[in-house]
N, C-alpha and C positions, 0 to 999 in steps of 0.2 A: 616538812620541817618548819616552815613559816607558821603553819596552823598550830603546831604543837607549842610554839613559843609566843603565840599571839597574846597571851595573858601575862607575859613577862615584860614589864615596862623598861627593863634595863637592856634589852637586846632587840636588834633589828636584823632580820634575815633578808639578804639580797642575793640574787643570782651572782655567782662569782664573776661572770662576764661583765656585769654592770659595776661591781665593786672594783674590779681591776682596771676599768676604764679603757680596756683594749678596743672596745667597739664604740666608744662614745666620742663623737665629734661635736664641736661647738659647746664644750662643757660650760655649764651655767656659773653664775657668780656664787659667792659664799652663801648668801641668803637663799637663793634658789636651790642650791644643793641641800641645805638644811630642810627646806620645804619638801624636796624630793624624798629625802629619807623619811620624813614624817608621813608622806603620802604612801610610801611603800610599806611602812610599819602599820599604817592604818588598814591598808588592803590585806596585809598578812597572807593567809592561805588562799585568799581570793584574787591575788594579784594576776594570775594567769586567766581569770574568768573575764568574759566579755560582759562586764557589768558596771554599774554606776557605783562609785565610791564617794563618800562625802565626809566633810570635817567642818567644824565651826571655827570661825576666826579666833574665838576665845582659846581654842586648843593650840592654834598657831602661835598665839601670843605667849604661850608658856615656854616656847623655845628661847634659849639664851640669845639675847641680842635682837629679838623680833617682837618685843612686847608693844612697840609703838605702831605696828602696822595697821592700816585701814584699807578701804577699798582702793583708794588711789595708789597706794604703794604696793599692794599685793598683786594688782593686775599685771604690772611689768614682770613680776617673778614668774607668773604663768606664761607670759609671752616668751621668756627665756627658756622655760622648760619645753614649750611647744616647738622651739627651733633646735632643740637638742636632737642630734641625729645618731642612730645606732647603725653601725655597719658590721655585718657578720659574714666573714668569709669561711664557708664550710669547705675545707680542703678535701674532705672525703667525697662529698657530693658534687664538688667542683661548682659551687654556687655561691654568689655574693648577694646578700639581702640588705637593702637599705630601707630604713623606716624610722619613724619617730617615737619618742618616749610617750607622748600623749596623743590621743585622738581628738579630745575636746575637753574643755574645762568651762564651768559655768559658775559665776559669782552671783548669788541671789541676795540682793540687798533690800528686800522688802522690810526687814526688821532692823535696818541700819540705824534708825532713830534710837534704838535701845543700845546701840554700840556694838552689835554683833552682826555677823554675816554667815551665810551657809555656802560653803564651797563644795562643788561636786566635779568629778572628772571621770573620764574613761581612758584607760591606758591604751596606747597604740598597739596595733597587731604585732609589730616586730618585738616590742617589749614583752607582750603576753606569750608569744611563741618562745622567746628566750627563757622566760621564767618556767614555762611548761616543759621545755626540753633540757634544761640545764641539769647536769649531773653533779655540779659542784656549787656549794653555797657558802656564803660568807656570813658569819654571825658576828655582828659588830656591837660594840659597847655603845648603846644609843646616846647616853649622856656625854660621852667623850666627843662624838661627832657634833652634838649640839653646842658644846662649849668651845670647840676649836674656833680660832678667830680669823682664819684665812682659807680661801678655797684650795690653795696649795696644800695646806695641812690636811684638809678633809680628803682630797683626792689621794694623797700619798698614804694616809692612814688607812683608808678603806682598801687600798691595794695590798698593803703589807698585812693587814688584819685578815685578809682572805687567804694568805699564804701561811700565816703563823701556826695554824693548827697542824700542819704537816711536819712531823718530827724530823724528817730528813731534809727539810728545807729551812735554812736560817739566814740565807742571803740571796741576793739576785743582782746580776750585773746588767745595767741598762746603757745603751748608747746614749750620747747626749741628745740625739733626736728623740729617742724613746722617753727620756726624762722630761723633755719639753712637752711631749704629747701627754704623758702621764699627769703632769702638773697642770695641764690645760693652758699652757702659755701660747698665746695667739701668734700667728705669723708676723714676723717683724719686730716682736717685743723681746727684750732681753737677749739680743742676738749673740753677744759675747758670753762665753761660759762663766767668766768672772762675775758678770751681772746676774746671770741665771742662778748661780750659786749664792750670791750675796742677798738677792732680793726674793728668791723663791725657795730654793732647796734648803738652805741652812735655817732660815726662820721656820719652815715647816717642820724640820726635824726637831728643832729646839722646842717647839710648841707641843709636838706629839710626845716627846720625852717628859715634858712637864705635866701633861694631863692624862696620859694613857697608861695602860698596863704594860706597855712595851718600851724598850730602850733601843733607839736606832742609832747607828753610826754610818758615816759615809766616807768612802775613800775614792780618790780620783785615780784613774788609770790613763797614763799618757803614752802617746806615740810621738817620740821626739819631745817637742815643747807643747804639743797640743793635747788637751784632755779629750780622749776618744770615748771614754765610758766612765761610769760611776758604779761602784759596788756598794749597795746598801745592805747592811746586816742588822739583825734584830735579835733580841733576847727578851724573855719574859722577866718582869721585875719580881724581886722578892716581895713577900707579903707586906712588909713594913713600907716599902716604896710604893706599892699599889695603894696602900692606905693614905700615903702622902698625896698621891695624885687625886684620890677621891676627895680628900679634905680640901684641896685646892679648888676643885670644881664647886664646892659648897661656898667658897668665898666670893666676894664681889669681884667682877672681872676688872674693874678699875684698879690699877696697881698690879695686875697680874703680870704684865710685861716686865715691870720693875722687879717683881719677886723672882721672875725667871732669869733675870740678867746674870745672876751669879752662876748659872749652870750652862750658859750658852757656849763657853769655850770648850766644854767637855764633850759636846754631842756631835760636832761636825768637824772632823780633823782635816778637812780639805785645805782650809787656810784659816789664819787667825781671824776671829770675829770680834768687832768692837762691841762694847757693852750695849745691850739693847735698852730701850726706854728713851734713847736720845733722838729727838726729832732731827732729821737731816738738815744741816745748815744751808744746803743748796741742793738743787736737782729735783727730779720727779718723785712723786709719792704714789703714782698710779698703782704700782705693784707692791705687794706685801701688806703688812698689817696697818700701816698708816693710811693707805688707800682704802682698806676695808673699813676702818673706823670712820673715815670721811664719808664713805658711801652709806654707812649705817645712820649717821646723825644729820647729814646735810638734807635740806629740803629737796623735794623732787619737783621738776627734773633736776638732776645733779648739775651744779655749775662745773666749770673747768677746774679740775683738782689742782693743777699747777698754780692757778690764780689764787685758790684758797690757801695753798701752802705759802705762797709769797706774802699774802695778806696776814697770815698767822705769824710768820716770822717778823714782819714789820710791827705787828701789834704787840707781840711779846717783848720786842726790843724797846719799843716806845714806853711800855708800861713797866719794863724791867721785871717781867714775870718769867719764872722758870718754865721751860717747855716740857710738858708731860702728857700722858694719855688723858688725864682728867681735864687739863686746861684745853687741850686740842678738841676733846669731845664736846666740852661746853662751848668752845668757839664755833664749832660746826653747827651745834644746835641753834645758836643765835645768829647764824649767817643770814644776812639780809641782801647780799649781792651788791 
Protein backbone atom coordinates (compact mmCIF):
# COMPACT_ATOMS: atom_id res chain seq x y z
CA UNK A 1 0.00 0.00 0.00
CA UNK A 2 2.79 2.44 0.89
CA UNK A 3 4.69 1.51 -2.27
CA UNK A 4 1.62 2.06 -4.44
CA UNK A 5 1.21 5.57 -3.07
CA UNK A 6 4.90 6.51 -2.94
CA UNK A 7 4.50 8.84 -5.92
CA UNK A 8 1.49 10.63 -4.46
CA UNK A 9 2.81 13.72 -2.60
CA UNK A 10 -0.60 14.32 -0.99
CA UNK A 11 -0.72 11.08 1.04
CA UNK A 12 1.37 9.36 3.70
CA UNK A 13 0.79 5.72 4.60
CA UNK A 14 1.43 4.65 8.20
CA UNK A 15 0.86 1.39 10.04
CA UNK A 16 -2.42 1.95 11.87
CA UNK A 17 -0.71 0.98 15.14
CA UNK A 18 1.59 4.00 14.79
CA UNK A 19 -1.15 6.34 13.56
CA UNK A 20 -3.39 5.51 16.51
CA UNK A 21 -0.57 6.01 18.97
CA UNK A 22 -1.66 3.04 21.05
CA UNK A 23 1.87 1.66 21.11
CA UNK A 24 3.78 4.93 21.30
CA UNK A 25 5.28 6.17 24.56
CA UNK A 26 7.27 9.39 25.02
CA UNK A 27 5.58 10.91 21.95
CA UNK A 28 7.78 13.59 20.40
CA UNK A 29 7.14 17.30 19.95
CA UNK A 30 5.25 18.82 17.04
CA UNK A 31 8.38 19.41 14.96
CA UNK A 32 9.69 15.90 15.60
CA UNK A 33 6.28 14.42 14.73
CA UNK A 34 6.28 16.23 11.40
CA UNK A 35 9.80 14.98 10.78
CA UNK A 36 8.66 11.42 11.60
CA UNK A 37 5.85 11.67 9.05
CA UNK A 38 8.28 12.92 6.41
CA UNK A 39 10.69 10.08 7.18
CA UNK A 40 7.96 7.43 6.90
CA UNK A 41 6.69 8.99 3.67
CA UNK A 42 10.22 9.01 2.28
CA UNK A 43 10.76 5.35 3.18
CA UNK A 44 7.32 4.45 1.74
CA UNK A 45 7.25 0.80 0.66
CA UNK A 46 10.71 0.22 2.13
CA UNK A 47 9.77 1.19 5.68
CA UNK A 48 9.85 -2.45 6.83
CA UNK A 49 13.24 -3.13 5.20
CA UNK A 50 16.45 -3.21 7.18
CA UNK A 51 17.99 -0.52 5.04
CA UNK A 52 19.32 3.01 5.08
CA UNK A 53 16.95 5.86 4.21
CA UNK A 54 18.03 9.40 3.50
CA UNK A 55 16.70 12.91 2.96
CA UNK A 56 18.25 16.32 2.49
CA UNK A 57 17.77 19.26 4.83
CA UNK A 58 16.32 21.20 1.91
CA UNK A 59 13.38 18.75 1.82
CA UNK A 60 12.83 19.08 5.57
CA UNK A 61 12.70 22.85 5.17
CA UNK A 62 9.76 22.48 2.81
CA UNK A 63 7.56 21.43 5.73
CA UNK A 64 5.30 24.09 7.22
CA UNK A 65 7.03 25.74 10.17
CA UNK A 66 10.40 24.02 9.64
CA UNK A 67 12.06 26.23 7.04
CA UNK A 68 14.64 27.66 9.48
CA UNK A 69 16.16 24.37 10.64
CA UNK A 70 19.89 23.75 10.56
CA UNK A 71 22.21 21.12 12.00
CA UNK A 72 22.00 22.56 15.52
CA UNK A 73 18.19 22.53 15.57
CA UNK A 74 17.59 19.30 13.66
CA UNK A 75 19.81 17.21 15.94
CA UNK A 76 17.49 17.47 19.00
CA UNK A 77 14.56 16.34 16.85
CA UNK A 78 16.32 13.09 16.05
CA UNK A 79 17.15 12.77 19.73
CA UNK A 80 13.43 12.96 20.49
CA UNK A 81 12.61 10.36 17.83
CA UNK A 82 15.32 8.08 19.19
CA UNK A 83 13.71 8.13 22.64
CA UNK A 84 10.22 7.36 21.30
CA UNK A 85 9.27 3.88 22.52
CA UNK A 86 6.90 1.41 20.84
CA UNK A 87 5.19 -1.10 23.13
CA UNK A 88 3.19 -3.84 21.41
CA UNK A 89 1.12 -6.24 23.49
CA UNK A 90 0.21 -9.19 21.27
CA UNK A 91 -2.69 -10.69 23.23
CA UNK A 92 -2.91 -13.75 20.95
CA UNK A 93 0.74 -14.73 21.35
CA UNK A 94 0.78 -13.47 24.96
CA UNK A 95 3.88 -11.44 24.26
CA UNK A 96 4.85 -7.81 24.91
CA UNK A 97 7.50 -6.26 22.66
CA UNK A 98 9.28 -3.03 23.61
CA UNK A 99 11.46 -1.29 21.06
CA UNK A 100 12.43 2.01 19.51
CA UNK A 101 11.26 3.93 16.45
CA UNK A 102 14.83 4.48 15.26
CA UNK A 103 17.94 2.35 15.31
CA UNK A 104 20.36 5.07 14.26
CA UNK A 105 20.41 8.45 12.54
CA UNK A 106 23.37 10.20 10.90
CA UNK A 107 23.66 13.86 9.97
CA UNK A 108 26.33 14.40 7.29
CA UNK A 109 27.35 18.05 7.28
CA UNK A 110 30.28 17.94 4.87
CA UNK A 111 28.30 20.19 2.53
CA UNK A 112 27.05 22.46 5.30
CA UNK A 113 28.89 25.45 3.86
CA UNK A 114 26.45 25.32 0.95
CA UNK A 115 23.54 25.44 3.39
CA UNK A 116 22.49 21.82 3.01
CA UNK A 117 22.88 18.58 4.94
CA UNK A 118 22.24 14.91 4.22
CA UNK A 119 20.31 13.04 6.89
CA UNK A 120 20.15 9.24 6.93
CA UNK A 121 18.53 6.79 9.32
CA UNK A 122 17.63 3.19 9.99
CA UNK A 123 14.26 2.37 11.50
CA UNK A 124 14.32 0.23 14.63
CA UNK A 125 13.48 -3.47 14.57
CA UNK A 126 10.19 -2.98 16.45
CA UNK A 127 8.94 -0.39 13.97
CA UNK A 128 9.99 -2.52 11.00
CA UNK A 129 8.20 -5.57 12.39
CA UNK A 130 5.11 -3.47 13.12
CA UNK A 131 5.10 -2.21 9.54
CA UNK A 132 5.71 -5.69 8.13
CA UNK A 133 3.01 -7.43 10.15
CA UNK A 134 0.35 -4.71 10.23
CA UNK A 135 -2.97 -5.61 8.64
CA UNK A 136 -4.38 -2.09 8.93
CA UNK A 137 -3.00 1.06 7.37
CA UNK A 138 -3.78 4.73 7.79
CA UNK A 139 -3.68 6.88 4.68
CA UNK A 140 -3.18 10.44 5.92
CA UNK A 141 -3.48 13.75 4.12
CA UNK A 142 0.19 14.68 4.26
CA UNK A 143 -0.21 18.43 3.92
CA UNK A 144 -2.81 18.51 6.68
CA UNK A 145 -0.32 16.89 9.06
CA UNK A 146 2.41 19.32 8.02
CA UNK A 147 0.16 22.36 8.52
CA UNK A 148 -1.24 21.46 11.92
CA UNK A 149 0.24 23.69 14.60
CA UNK A 150 0.36 21.51 17.74
CA UNK A 151 1.39 17.97 18.56
CA UNK A 152 -2.03 17.45 20.16
CA UNK A 153 -3.70 18.13 16.80
CA UNK A 154 -1.30 15.87 14.88
CA UNK A 155 -1.74 12.94 17.28
CA UNK A 156 -5.52 13.27 17.38
CA UNK A 157 -5.81 13.72 13.62
CA UNK A 158 -3.70 10.70 12.73
CA UNK A 159 -5.71 8.56 15.16
CA UNK A 160 -9.11 9.61 13.82
CA UNK A 161 -7.92 9.52 10.19
CA UNK A 162 -6.93 5.89 10.66
CA UNK A 163 -10.52 5.07 11.69
CA UNK A 164 -12.42 7.34 9.28
CA UNK A 165 -12.32 4.93 6.28
CA UNK A 166 -14.40 2.37 8.20
CA UNK A 167 -18.01 3.18 7.29
CA UNK A 168 -19.42 1.56 10.39
CA UNK A 169 -17.18 3.62 12.69
CA UNK A 170 -17.92 7.31 13.15
CA UNK A 171 -17.12 7.82 16.83
CA UNK A 172 -15.06 6.42 19.64
CA UNK A 173 -15.24 6.86 23.39
CA UNK A 174 -12.01 7.36 25.32
CA UNK A 175 -11.47 7.36 29.04
CA UNK A 176 -9.76 10.51 30.28
CA UNK A 177 -6.58 8.45 30.78
CA UNK A 178 -6.77 7.27 27.16
CA UNK A 179 -7.28 10.83 25.93
CA UNK A 180 -4.20 11.95 27.83
CA UNK A 181 -2.18 9.09 26.34
CA UNK A 182 -3.52 9.68 22.82
CA UNK A 183 -2.61 13.39 22.97
CA UNK A 184 0.82 12.66 24.42
CA UNK A 185 0.23 14.66 27.60
CA UNK A 186 3.08 13.83 29.96
CA UNK A 187 2.66 12.65 33.53
CA UNK A 188 1.77 15.49 35.90
CA UNK A 189 0.76 17.92 33.14
CA UNK A 190 -2.82 19.18 32.72
CA UNK A 191 -3.95 16.95 35.57
CA UNK A 192 -7.46 18.44 35.79
CA UNK A 193 -9.82 17.53 32.95
CA UNK A 194 -10.82 21.19 32.63
CA UNK A 195 -7.18 22.06 31.86
CA UNK A 196 -6.74 19.07 29.55
CA UNK A 197 -9.85 20.10 27.67
CA UNK A 198 -8.97 23.79 27.49
CA UNK A 199 -5.30 23.56 26.56
CA UNK A 200 -5.10 20.32 24.55
CA UNK A 201 -8.33 18.69 23.38
CA UNK A 202 -10.42 21.65 22.29
CA UNK A 203 -7.60 23.50 20.48
CA UNK A 204 -6.70 20.27 18.67
CA UNK A 205 -10.28 19.72 17.51
CA UNK A 206 -10.62 23.35 16.41
CA UNK A 207 -7.45 23.13 14.34
CA UNK A 208 -8.35 19.80 12.75
CA UNK A 209 -11.78 21.15 11.79
CA UNK A 210 -10.17 24.20 10.24
CA UNK A 211 -7.54 22.43 8.15
CA UNK A 212 -8.67 18.88 7.41
CA UNK A 213 -11.30 17.01 5.42
CA UNK A 214 -12.97 15.94 8.68
CA UNK A 215 -15.25 17.64 11.18
CA UNK A 216 -14.81 16.49 14.77
CA UNK A 217 -17.02 17.03 17.78
CA UNK A 218 -16.44 16.02 21.39
CA UNK A 219 -18.90 15.30 24.19
CA UNK A 220 -18.02 14.62 27.80
CA UNK A 221 -19.53 11.69 29.71
CA UNK A 222 -19.83 12.21 33.46
CA UNK A 223 -20.12 9.94 36.43
CA UNK A 224 -21.60 12.24 39.02
CA UNK A 225 -19.69 15.51 38.65
CA UNK A 226 -16.55 13.88 37.27
CA UNK A 227 -15.80 13.55 33.56
CA UNK A 228 -15.07 9.84 33.11
CA UNK A 229 -14.76 9.70 29.34
CA UNK A 230 -15.03 11.70 26.14
CA UNK A 231 -16.79 10.61 22.96
CA UNK A 232 -15.20 11.98 19.79
CA UNK A 233 -17.28 11.81 16.63
CA UNK A 234 -16.31 12.68 13.08
CA UNK A 235 -17.89 13.21 9.67
CA UNK A 236 -16.47 13.80 6.20
CA UNK A 237 -16.85 17.39 5.04
CA UNK A 238 -18.81 18.36 1.97
CA UNK A 239 -16.76 19.21 -1.12
CA UNK A 240 -17.01 22.97 -0.64
CA UNK A 241 -15.85 22.71 2.97
CA UNK A 242 -12.91 20.54 1.92
CA UNK A 243 -12.01 23.24 -0.61
CA UNK A 244 -12.10 25.85 2.17
CA UNK A 245 -9.68 23.77 4.26
CA UNK A 246 -7.34 23.34 1.30
CA UNK A 247 -7.45 27.06 0.59
CA UNK A 248 -6.60 27.82 4.22
CA UNK A 249 -3.49 25.63 4.03
CA UNK A 250 -2.35 27.70 1.04
CA UNK A 251 -2.55 30.90 3.09
CA UNK A 252 0.19 32.12 5.41
CA UNK A 253 -0.06 30.58 8.86
CA UNK A 254 0.31 34.00 10.54
CA UNK A 255 -3.25 35.02 11.23
CA UNK A 256 -4.56 31.45 10.91
CA UNK A 257 -5.53 31.29 14.55
CA UNK A 258 -7.46 34.55 14.25
CA UNK A 259 -9.22 33.29 11.13
CA UNK A 260 -10.18 30.16 13.00
CA UNK A 261 -11.52 32.08 16.00
CA UNK A 262 -14.98 32.39 14.54
CA UNK A 263 -15.45 28.61 14.39
CA UNK A 264 -14.04 27.52 17.76
CA UNK A 265 -17.38 27.67 19.58
CA UNK A 266 -18.91 25.19 17.11
CA UNK A 267 -16.40 22.35 17.28
CA UNK A 268 -16.11 21.33 20.91
CA UNK A 269 -19.40 21.29 22.81
CA UNK A 270 -17.80 20.19 26.07
CA UNK A 271 -17.76 23.72 27.44
CA UNK A 272 -17.74 27.30 26.21
CA UNK A 273 -14.44 28.29 24.59
CA UNK A 274 -13.11 31.86 24.63
CA UNK A 275 -12.16 33.34 21.29
CA UNK A 276 -8.78 32.08 20.22
CA UNK A 277 -6.01 34.42 19.14
CA UNK A 278 -5.84 36.06 22.58
CA UNK A 279 -2.56 35.59 24.38
CA UNK A 280 -3.35 34.53 27.98
CA UNK A 281 -3.09 37.44 30.41
CA UNK A 282 -1.47 35.16 32.98
CA UNK A 283 -0.51 31.57 33.52
CA UNK A 284 1.58 29.05 31.61
CA UNK A 285 1.94 28.71 27.84
CA UNK A 286 3.87 25.44 27.78
CA UNK A 287 0.87 23.54 26.45
CA UNK A 288 -1.05 24.37 23.32
CA UNK A 289 -0.31 26.54 20.33
CA UNK A 290 1.35 29.47 22.10
CA UNK A 291 3.94 27.08 23.49
CA UNK A 292 4.46 25.53 20.06
CA UNK A 293 4.92 28.98 18.49
CA UNK A 294 7.47 29.85 21.15
CA UNK A 295 9.41 26.63 20.60
CA UNK A 296 9.36 27.22 16.84
CA UNK A 297 10.83 30.72 16.90
CA UNK A 298 12.89 30.94 20.08
CA UNK A 299 16.65 30.33 19.82
CA UNK A 300 17.97 26.98 21.05
CA UNK A 301 18.39 25.87 23.70
CA UNK A 302 14.91 27.14 24.55
CA UNK A 303 14.66 29.53 27.49
CA UNK A 304 11.98 29.02 30.15
CA UNK A 305 8.66 29.62 28.38
CA UNK A 306 7.02 31.19 31.40
CA UNK A 307 9.80 33.79 31.58
CA UNK A 308 9.31 34.49 27.86
CA UNK A 309 5.53 34.84 28.36
CA UNK A 310 5.96 37.29 31.26
CA UNK A 311 8.49 39.31 29.27
CA UNK A 312 6.15 39.42 26.28
CA UNK A 313 3.25 40.61 28.44
CA UNK A 314 5.40 43.34 29.98
CA UNK A 315 6.76 44.40 26.58
CA UNK A 316 3.34 44.66 24.92
CA UNK A 317 1.96 46.57 27.89
CA UNK A 318 4.88 49.00 27.90
CA UNK A 319 4.67 49.56 24.13
CA UNK A 320 0.85 49.47 24.08
CA UNK A 321 1.01 46.80 21.34
CA UNK A 322 -1.85 44.34 20.71
CA UNK A 323 -0.95 40.75 21.50
CA UNK A 324 -1.18 38.52 18.44
CA UNK A 325 0.48 35.57 16.78
CA UNK A 326 2.51 37.91 14.57
CA UNK A 327 3.86 40.05 17.43
CA UNK A 328 4.56 37.03 19.62
CA UNK A 329 6.38 35.22 16.81
CA UNK A 330 8.50 38.30 16.15
CA UNK A 331 9.17 38.73 19.87
CA UNK A 332 10.40 35.13 20.10
CA UNK A 333 12.58 35.49 16.99
CA UNK A 334 14.28 38.50 18.54
CA UNK A 335 14.69 36.95 22.01
CA UNK A 336 18.08 37.75 23.51
CA UNK A 337 17.49 36.35 27.00
